[in-house]
N, C-alpha and C positions, 0 to 999 in steps of 0.2 A: 025424532029429538029435533034440536032447535040447530040456531048455523054454533050459537058459542058451542054446547056438548063437539058438537058434528067438528070443529075448527083444534076443540081438544086432546076428542083420540085419534083424530089425524096426525096433530102434531105428536102428539106420545106415543101413536105406531112409526110413526117417521124416525125419533130418536130410537126408537125400540129397535127397527130395524138397520137403521144405523152405528149400534154399540156391536149387534152382531153380525154384521160385515169387517168391521172395524174390528173387531176379537178371532175373526177369523183369517183376517190380513195380518192381526200381529201375532196366531197362532203357527201360522204356516210359512208365516216372513219370506214368501217369493225374491223380494229384491236385497233381500243378507242384511238387512238393515238392523239387526237387531243380534244376533248370531248366525254361526255357522258352522254345520254338522255333517260331517263325511255320509253320514247317510242318504241325506238332502239330496235326489236329484232331481234338478229345477230346469225348468225352460230358462234359456239364457238371453240376454240381449245386450251386447257391448254399453248401448245408450246409455239403458237401466238399469242393470248389473254390476257393472263397474264400483258407482262409487260406495255401495255397500259392501262386495268381495274386499276395495283395500281398508275398511273401515276391522272386517270380520276375518276376513283370511286367515291360514297360515304362511306365511310367507317372509324371503330374509334380501329378497330381488323382482326390480320390478322391469318390466318392456312397456316401454307405451308412446304408441305415435299411431299412425295413420295404418292405410290397408297395407302400409309397404310393411307392417310389424308381423299382421295377423297370422302370419303360415311360421311364424316360431315357434318351438315344438322345447315345454319346459322339458321333458325326458333328456333332452338333448345338452340343453346346460346342464340336468342335474347333473349328469354323465362325465362332460365336459371340466367343468368350473365347479362342481361342487355346491348350486345355487336354486336354489327355490323361488321358482318363478312363476310370479303373477301376472299375465298379461293384463294391458288396461287399453284400451285400441277406440277409436271408432274412426269407421275411413272418410277418410279427408279431414283428417282430426286439423282443425288451425292452431293458431300458435295461441291464444287464448284460453282457449281449450286444453291444448299441453300446460299452459300456467296454472289452470284451475287445478289441473289434475296435480301435477307437482306440488302444489300449497295441500291439496288433501293428502297427498301420499306425504311428504313432511308433516299432518299435524296426527298421522294413526298411525304409524309406522316408522322404526328404524333402521331403515333397510341399507342391505351392506352397499349392492346396486341399483342403480337405479339407467337404464338403457333407453334413452331418447333420443329417438329417431327424427332427423332433423329434414323434411320432404320442402324443399325452397319453394316448390311451387304452390306451395301454402303463404308462406311467406310473402308471393308478392302481388297478396288481401292488405288491408288498411287493415289495422286492427280493430279499429273502430266497426268498419262497416262488412265485417268477418263473423259467417253464421261460429254460430252457440248452442249445441244441442244437447248439450247437460243438463237432466234435472237439477237445476237445482235446490232446490227443496228436499230432495235428500239428501244434499251437506248442511242445512242450514239448523241444524240440532231438531231439539226436540220442540222446538218452539212450531213447526212446518211438521212434525209429525202429523198431524191429520189431516194434509194435502196428500202421503203416503198411505194410512186409512183407510181413509175414504177415496184412494181413487182410482176413478172410472177405467183407467187403464188397467189397474192391477185386477181388476174383476172381469172383465171382457176379457184379458191379454193373459196373462200370466195364473193368475187363481184359477178356473177348468182348467188345465191343461195341469197343471203340477198335479193338484186332484185327483184326475182322473192318474196321472202319471203312476203318484200316492194311491190308490187304488187298485189299477192292474200290480201293483209289485207284491198288494195284502192279500190279493186272489193267487197269486203265480204266474200270472198273463202277463208273456211273454210282451216289453214294448216294443214296439216297432225301431228298428233304429235307424230310421234318418228322427223319429224322435230322440232317442240318444242322445243320441251323436251330440246333437242341440241342450245335454246336459253337460256334458260333459268342459268341463271350466278349462280345462287344456288346448282344448278346442274353439275355447271364445270370440269370436269371428271371423276362424279360418274361414280359408276362401278354397282351399289349394283337392279340393274334393266336387269342388262344385264349378272347374275350369280347367280346360287340356292345356297346356304346355307348351310349345313346339313355334319352325321356323315359319312350316306352310299359319298355322292360328297367327302367327302374327303380322301374316304378309296377306291372309284372309280381312283380318282388322284392316289392314292399309288400305286396302281395296274398298273398302266397306263405309268407311269413319276417317281416310285421312290417315293422322297423326292421329288423333282422338281422345285427345288432351283438353282441358280446358283453355279459351282464348286467355292470352297472359298480354297486356296492353306494357310493351318494353320502352316508351316514352315515359322518365318519370321513374321508372320501374325502383331505381333508390332510392325513392323515400319510401312507401309500402316495408319494402324491405327492412331499411336499418331503425325504421318504425319496431318492427317486430324482434330484431339483433336485441334491440335497446329491452324492452317487454321481457324477454326469454330471461336477458343476465342482469333484469334489474330482481325479477322474481329470482331467481338461481343466488341472487348478494341476504335471500332473507328465508335461504334454507339449511337443516343438520348439515353444517359441516365437515362430520364426524361418515358422510354418507360420499361414495364415489359414484357422480352424475359421467355417464359413459354420454357424447350424445356425436351421431356418426351422419353421416352423409352416404345412404342406403343407392346403391349398384342401377340407378336407369340403366335400358338398356344405349347404346350407342345412338342409336337411330332418335330417342331424346333429343341427343347434345345437336344432332344434325336439327332438326326442328329447332333451339331457343339460337343456332346460328345463326338460318331463317329469319328465324323469328326476332331477333335484335337481343336477345337477352340472358344470350352466354356468357357476355363479359358480366354484364351487373353479377350473375348467379357464383360465379369463379370468385371474382371483388368480395363478393357476401362470405362466404366458405372465406375465406384470408382473416376477415376483418372478425369472425367466429370464430375460430385459433386465438386471436389476437387479442379478447378479452378473455381469451379461456384462459389465459396466462396466470390473469388477475388470482385463479384459484387453484391452491392444489388438489384438491379433491373434483377437478372438470377435467375429463381425458379426449380429444377426438379422435377417431376416425374414419378415416377417406376409401369407400370402396367402390368409387364413382372414373376410376381409373383404372379398372381392374379389365385381366385380358378378357375374362368371363362375359362383359357387358358386349361385345362382339359379335359374340352369340346368342341369332335370336333362340336355340332349341334351351335357350333358360328364362326366355319370357312366356306370357299370353297377351303381350303386345306392349308398347313399347317402353314401359317403364314398370310393369310389374313384374317378378320374376317366382322362382318354382318354389313348392318347399325345398329342395333340394338347395338350392343357393340358404334359405334362410339356417340352413343347417350349416355349409358352409361358416358363414360368416359366424356364426356363433362359436364355430373350431376357431377362426381369426380372430375374435376374443380373448377366447381362453390363451392363444399363443401371439396374442399383439401384433397378427399380421394387419397393416392397413392403418395404426398409428398412426399419428402424423405427432412427428418432433420438433420440428421446426416450419416456418413460411414459407422456406425453400419447395421444403416437401410439398407440399399444395402447388405452387409456381410447376415442381415437374408433373405431379398428375395435370393439370390443368393442357400438359401440350399432350400429353400419355392421349388421355382422353380426345381432343383435335385428331390425334395420329387412330385411335380406333375409329375414330366419327368417319374420319375421310376414307379407312377401307370399305367401310361398314358403306358409305354414299356411292362408295366403287360400284360396289355387289349390287347394290338393291336399287343402284344406279334407274334402271325401267319405273319400279315400284313408285318411287321419288318424283318420279318428273312426271309420270299419266297422277299420281294420285293424293300426292302433296303439296302440293305443288298451291 
């Protein structure tokens, strides 16, 4: 065989193989890029699955954010507010990622409500320095489809498992629960079954890792915080005015605010909340909820560490959205909340003085 014939056959074989693999990806569509079928039970990843679900899942509202949002239960939203909720989340979601998804959701849906967690820790990172872990080729339209159809990530991570699940279902073989749970869209990103919550767990966390949060540079923090606020509201200004945007401050535990005081960024974060509220007043379709001054923040039984709260708290927050508890009506509400946060922080500091002084300084 001549080199020329060998090269032609190799190229032809490679093209046929790529066409076959691309065809399988298109037919199975593990990342919901072309369709959504309720009968499909696919392995889900917040990083890879959310972009397609936004385009093709049936929903009328969205819960958008970081790990602060991952334990929300769409069934509870259905029961209390009559909403068909889609969760769109990434652990540690940055403000640029939030803005990307706000635009993406706006492009593909006419949602009644979009709930957006304002995770202030992520606002302390300059937008240009923030991580961006969303595969943009999944959202760039047909010109980038080949990157999906020929994705090594799809071939090695999603297709084998999805085809195995389909095969087991066809053969009436029970799919292991730990795999089946990973195919539940309502549980997308949820971690409540993987971690225990409670006072003892939080105190163990303090003993092992101190406060255990990413270090925040307090000096000059106003600059990145304000840059992210500006980015958020410049994005909101471009969105559908018929959609209601519910921005909320999640209930970090009082231990977090003790850390914020010690680190020197407490006032900067509270000032940021007030600026966010002031900017929101320019939009009739933007509401602000503040859960950070609630009494639940002083009860460590509600937490797994100094910021992550139990699923029961997520369910409670859903009820708050339904009945308006925590809705900010004026700047004075936030000023009063600042005082309450400090009161609960002082009580918590007295109660856990030993742990704070020995493990968190």
